[in-house]
N, C-alpha and C positions, 0 to 999 in steps of 0.2 A: 305790586310785588314783582320782582324781577325773575326772569327765566334763568335756567342753568342746565348745563350738561356736564356730567362727571363720569368717570370710569374707574374700574378697579379690576385687578386680575381675578379670574374666576377659576383658574386651574389649568391643567395641561391635558391635551388629548393623549391617547396611548402612544402616539408617535412623536410626542413632544411639542406639537404645535400649541401655541398659547390660545386660551379662550378668555375673552374680555367681556365684562358686563358693563354696559353703558346705561346711565339713568338720565332720562329727560324729565325736567320739572318745569311746568308752565307758569308757576308762581300763583296759581289759583286753586291748588289742591290736587291737580292731576299730575301723576308721576308714573312714568313707565320705565321699567328696566328690561333689557334684552341682551342676549348673548349671541355670539356668532355660530355656535352649534345649533343648527336647525332653525336659526332665526328665532329661537325660543324667547317668548315673553315670560320672564321669571316672576314679575310682579306688576300690578297695575293698581295704584292707589287712587281712590276717588272719594271726594268729600260727601258726607250725608247732609241732611237738612240743618244740622247744627254746626256744620263746617268741620266735623271730625272725619279724618281720613281712615280708610281701611283698604286692605288689599282685596280686590274683587275677582281675582283669578286664582285657580288652583295651581300650585307649583310644587317643586321638590327641593329638598334642603341643599343639595350640592351637585357639582358637575358629575361626580361618580354616580349619583342617582339618575341623572339624565342620560348617562352613557349606558345604563342598564335598560332592559325592556320596560316600557311604560306606555300608557294609552294616549300618546301624542300630546302631552301637556304643553300647551302654548306654542306649538310648532307651526312653521310653514308646511303645508301639505301639498305634494305633487310627486312625480310629474303629473299624475292624475289623481286629484282628490276624490275620495269616495271609492266605490267598487266598480270593477270591470268583471263581468261574468266569465268564469273559467279562465281568467287572465288572458283572454284571446280577443283579437279584433283583426279585421282585414281592412287595409287602406290601399287604395289604388291597385287592387288586385293581389296585393302581397299580404300573406297572413303573418301575424306577429304573436309570439307566445311570451307572456310575461311570467315572472316568478309568482308563485301562489303563497300568500301569507295570511289569508282569512278563510280557512276551510278550503273550498274549491275555487275561491275567487282571489283577485288581487285588490288590496285595499291601500289607499293613500300612497300609491306609487311603488309598493312592494316592500320587501323586507328591509331595504335600506333606501327609503324614500327621502325626500328633501329635508324632512324633520330630523334626520340623522346625519346629514352632510355638514361639512365644515364650510361655512360661508365667510367671505371677506366682509368686514364690517368697518364703517368709518362714519364720523359725523359729517353732515352736509354743511358746508360753509354758509354762514349768514342765515341759517334756518335752525329751528328746534327740531332736528330730524336726524335719523340714522339711515344710511343706505347699505343694503346687503347685496352682495353679488356672488353668483355661482354659475359655473359652466357645467351643464349636465352632458356627459359624453354620449356620443352615438352608441347605442346598444346598452346604455345603463339600464339595469333592471328589465332589459328586453325592448325598451322603447327606441324607435328609430330617430335619427337626427341628433346633431349636436345643438343644444339649446342654450342660449345666453340669457341669463335671468338677472333682473334687478328688482328688489323689493325695498320700498322706502316706508319707514314709520315716521309720521310727523305729528307733533302736538301743536294745536293752535295756541297762540299766546293770548288770545282774547276770549276764547270759549273753551269749555272742557271737552274737546274733541280729539280723538285719536284717529288718524287717517292712515290707511294702508294703500299704497300704489304698487301694482304689479306690472312688470313689463318684460316681454320675452320675444326673442327671434330664434329662428331655426335655419339650418342649412339643408334640411331634408323634410319632406312632409311628415308630420307627426300628429299626435293628439296631446292636448294640454288642458288641464283643469286645475287651477290654483286656488287655495283657500287658506284660512288660518284656523287652528284648532284650539282655541282658548276655552277653558271651562270656567264659566262665569258663576259667581255667587255674590249678588249685590249686598247681602247681609254681612259678608266678610267671614262667616263661619256658619256651621250648621247645615241644614238641608235647604233645597230650593223649592220644595213643594208649595210653599206659601207665596212664591213669586207669581206675579200676574203677567201673562204673555198675550200679545196681540200679533197675529200674522196676517197681513193683507193678502190672502191667497184663498181662492175658491176651489182650487184643485191641488192634489198631492199625488205622490207616487206610491201606490200600494206595492208591497214587496212579496217575494216568494220566501221559502223557508231559509234561504241563504242571504236574504235581504237585498236581492236584485230586483229592480223595478219591474212591475207587470203592466207597464203603460201608465195611464193617468186615471185618477178617480176623483169624484166630487167629494168635498169635505162636508157638504150639507147633511145634517142628520147623523153625523158621526162624531166620535171624540177628537177628530182631527180638525174640527171647525174652531179656529182661533180668530175669526174675523172680528169678534167682539172680545174685550179683555176677559181672560179666563184664568183662574188659578191653576197652576200646573198639576197640583195634586187632585184636582176636582174629579177628573175622569180617568186618571192614569191606570187605575186598578179595575176598570170596567172589563167585562169579558169579551171585548171586541177582538176578532181573530187577528187583526194587524197588531194590536197592542201585545197580545200573547206571543205572537211570532217574534217581535223585536224586544220583548221583556220591558216594554214601555215605548217611548217615542224614539225612533231612529229612522226618520223618513225625510224625503225631500218635498218641500212645498213649492208650488209653481206660483210665483208672485204675480198678482194682478197689477201689471205695470204697462206703460207705453213709453216708447222712445228709448234712447240709449244712455241717458244721463243718470244721475243718482236718484234713486227712488227708495221709499221706505220698504225695508225687508222685515223688520221686527221691532216691537217695543216691549221691553222688559221692565217691570216695576216691582219695587219692594217697599211695601207700605210702612213698615216699622222704621226703616232708616230714611225713607223718602227718596232713595236713589232711583233714578230712571235712566235707562239706556235705550236710545233710539239707534237702530242700525240702518244705514242707508247704503245702497250698493248699485253698481252698474250691472250686476249679474242677474240672470233670470230666475234663480232659485235660491233657497236657503234650506240647509239640513238642520233640523231641530233634533238634537240628541240629548236625552234626559239623564245621561250618566249611568245607564243601566248596568254597565259591566264593571263599575268601580266596586271592588269586592273586599275592601278593607286590608288588602295585603301591602299597600304602600302608605308611607307616612308623608304627609304634606310638609310644606316649608314651615308651617307653624307647629309642627310636631304632632298633629292629630292624624288618626287613621282616616283615610279617604274611602268613604263608603257610598253605596248606591244612592244617587240623588243629591250628593254633596255639591255638584256643579252641573251646569248644562252648557251645551255648545249650540251656537247659531252660526253655522258655516255657510257663508255666501259662496255660490258656486254655479257652474253648469250642472246638468243632471247626471246622476250615477248611470254608468253603463251606456252613455250616449254613443260611443263608437259602434255599439251593436244595435242601437235603436234609432233608425232613420227618422222617426217622427219627432225626436228630441232635437233641440238646437245643437248645431254642429260644434264639435270641439277640435276640429282639424285646424292645424296651423301649418302654413306653407312658406317656403322661402320667399322673401320679399315682403311678407306681411309682418305686422307688429301686433302681438297680443298685449292688450292694455286693459286693466281692470282696477276699479277703485272701490274700497269699502270704508265708510266712516262710522265710528262709534261715538255718538253724541251723548254726553252725560249731563244730567240736570237733576233737580230735586222737585218733588211734588209736595 
C-alpha cells in the first residue's frame, strides 16, 4: 500500500492566522494528524490484531476547543516540560522568576507554553514527515534566551513507527526540557485501567504535596515497580502515600539505561485489541501520568465525556525541577550547543 500526505483547513486563530491539519498515512494502518497550534496531534490511528484501525489518543472536536483551557491534549510541551518549584531557578548566578500556573509552581513552560503557541508547519520533501518550527523569544514566560526550535514528526513507511525529533539552539544560557503530552488509550475508547504497562526503571522520583520531586526512591516493594508487566488498575487504589498525593500515578521514572542512543522507556499493551506500543527514547526519564485530573468536563473528539483514567501519558523527558536539583541530569542549554532528542512510538500487535 502507498503512503500519503494530505491537509485541510482547521480554522483560524483569534488574530486570523490559519491553522492547518496535516495527515500522514504510512499505508499500513498507521495514520497521524497534527496541527500547527502547539504541534498538537489531533488523532493517531493504529490497527489492532484484526487490522481494524482506531484512534488511540484523546483529542478535542475543534480548534475552538483547543484554544480554550485543556490539559495539554496532544501538545508539544516546553520550554520546560513538567514542574519547576516555585517557578524559580538560578543560572550562572542570576535568579529567574517564571509565571506560576500550577499552584505554587510552573508546569509545562507556564500559562502560555509551547502547546499554546503558533508553530510554522510544513511537509518534509521526500519523507513522510512534518516539520514544525517556532522561535521562543528571550524572556518568554520568564525564561532567558531566544530559542530556535524544530520538531519533526515522521512515520516509517515500512513499520508502524511514529518518530519525534526535537532540536533547539539558544543565544543565551537557558534551561530546556521538551516532551510530548499525548493521552494514549490503545482500546480506542473506555478506560485504560486494563492496559498492561512495563517501565524498565528501578528508581523513580517521589514527590511532595505540590508534586515536586524529593530526590530519588527505589521502586522495589512499592506500587511504582513496573519492571515486570503490570495492569495499571492493579495497584492504583492502594493507600500508598505517593498515590494519594498525586491522585494516582503522576511521577517521573528514572530509566535503567546506558549510553545516549534510543533505549526502551515503556511498553504498553492492551490484550483485547492486541495493540502494543513500545516507547524508545534518548531521554533519561519518563513521566507516567494516569489521567488523574480528567474530570468529565470536556468532550473528546468522539463526543464522549473524558473522565479520570480514560487516557494515560508516557512523557519522555529530563527530570522535573532539575534546574533546582543538582543531582539530576542537567537541563542547561548554552550558546553554541545543540539540544537534540528523539522518541519513537513503535506499534505492533500481540
